[in-house]
Every structure is written in structure tokens, then in C-alpha cells.
C-alpha positions as CSV (number, residue, x, y, z in Angstrom):
1,M,101.6,63.1,150.7
2,V,103.3,64.5,147.6
3,M,102.1,63.7,144.0
4,E,104.6,64.4,141.3
5,A,103.1,66.5,138.5
6,P,104.3,66.8,134.9
7,L,106.2,70.1,134.2
8,S,103.8,72.6,132.7
9,R,102.9,76.3,133.1
10,P,100.2,76.8,135.8
11,G,96.7,76.8,134.4
12,H,97.7,74.9,131.2
13,V,97.1,71.3,130.6
14,V,99.9,69.6,128.7
15,A,99.3,66.4,126.7
16,A,102.2,64.2,125.6
17,P,103.1,64.8,122.0
18,T,102.9,61.0,121.3
19,A,99.8,60.3,123.2
20,P,97.6,57.7,121.6
21,P,94.1,58.7,120.5
22,G,91.6,58.6,123.4
23,S,94.2,59.2,126.1
24,V,93.3,61.4,129.1
25,E,95.1,64.6,129.8
26,I,96.3,65.1,133.4
27,P,94.2,68.0,134.7
28,W,96.4,68.9,137.7
29,T,99.7,70.7,138.3
30,R,101.6,70.7,141.6
31,I,102.2,74.4,142.6
32,D,103.4,73.9,146.2
33,L,104.4,71.1,148.5
34,D,100.8,70.3,149.5
35,L,98.8,72.2,146.9
36,Y,97.7,71.3,143.4
37,E,96.0,73.4,140.7
38,V,93.2,71.7,138.7
39,A,92.4,72.9,135.2
40,R,89.8,72.1,132.6
41,E,90.5,73.0,128.9
42,G,93.4,75.2,130.0
43,F,91.5,77.2,132.6
44,I,92.0,76.9,136.3
45,V,88.8,75.6,138.0
46,G,90.0,74.8,141.5
47,Y,92.6,73.4,143.8
48,V,93.3,70.3,145.9
49,E,95.1,70.9,149.2
50,V,96.6,68.0,151.2
51,V,95.9,68.3,154.9
52,G,97.3,65.3,156.8
53,S,95.7,62.3,155.2
54,V,92.7,64.3,153.8
55,F,92.5,65.8,150.4
56,V,90.4,69.0,150.4
57,A,88.8,69.9,147.1
58,L,88.5,73.7,146.5
59,G,86.5,75.2,143.7
60,G,87.4,78.6,142.2
61,T,89.8,80.3,139.9
62,R,91.8,82.0,142.7
63,Y,93.2,80.0,145.7
64,D,92.5,82.9,148.1
65,R,88.8,82.9,147.2
66,A,88.3,79.2,146.5
67,V,85.4,77.5,148.3
68,E,85.6,74.1,149.9
69,V,83.8,71.5,147.8
70,A,84.6,68.3,149.6
71,Q,87.0,66.4,151.9
72,L,88.0,63.1,150.4
73,S,90.4,60.2,151.2
74,T,92.0,60.0,147.8
75,F,93.7,62.5,145.6
76,H,92.0,61.5,142.4
77,A,88.5,61.7,144.0
78,A,89.3,65.2,145.1
79,V,90.4,66.2,141.5
80,E,87.1,64.6,140.2
81,A,85.1,66.6,142.7
82,V,86.7,69.9,141.5
83,L,86.1,69.0,137.9
84,R,82.5,68.0,138.5
85,R,81.9,71.3,140.3
86,S,83.2,73.2,137.3
87,A,81.1,71.4,134.7
């Protein structure tokens, strides 16, 4: 499954310039066909890897050293798992 991400530099969260107050920033950026980078306040906190129909949440600032946090059935749940781990 491929999720389209807004264009931004890896590790940076980009908010729309005309975003209404109280809107939520998108914390993820697509960096490969089945790999997404998750950021909090502009810093990389983990990754979500798509493996078949499973979304694997990985915590850590570097992909090669990230630790598996959870395996979930939805992309957004995997992003939330990464963000909860980083809090």
C-alpha cells in the first residue's frame, strides 16, 4: 500500500501556510516505496514500514538502528504508536 505524502524535506514537518488554527500537522513523510519517516516537532522519531498488509512501527532516529515498536493493521495506528513511543 502506498500513502502519498506532502513534499517536504526529510525530518521536517510542513504545515500549510493557510492552515486554520487548531489544525494538525502531518507527522510523516514518504521516503521510499514502502517506508515512511515519522517526525515530532521537526525531529525524526521513527519509521513506518509497509510489509504486505501489516504496518510495522519502528522507533529511533536512524532506520538502520530503529527498534520495532508494534505491528498494526492501519497506517495511522502505526504512526500513533511511533509518536507515543517518542513522547
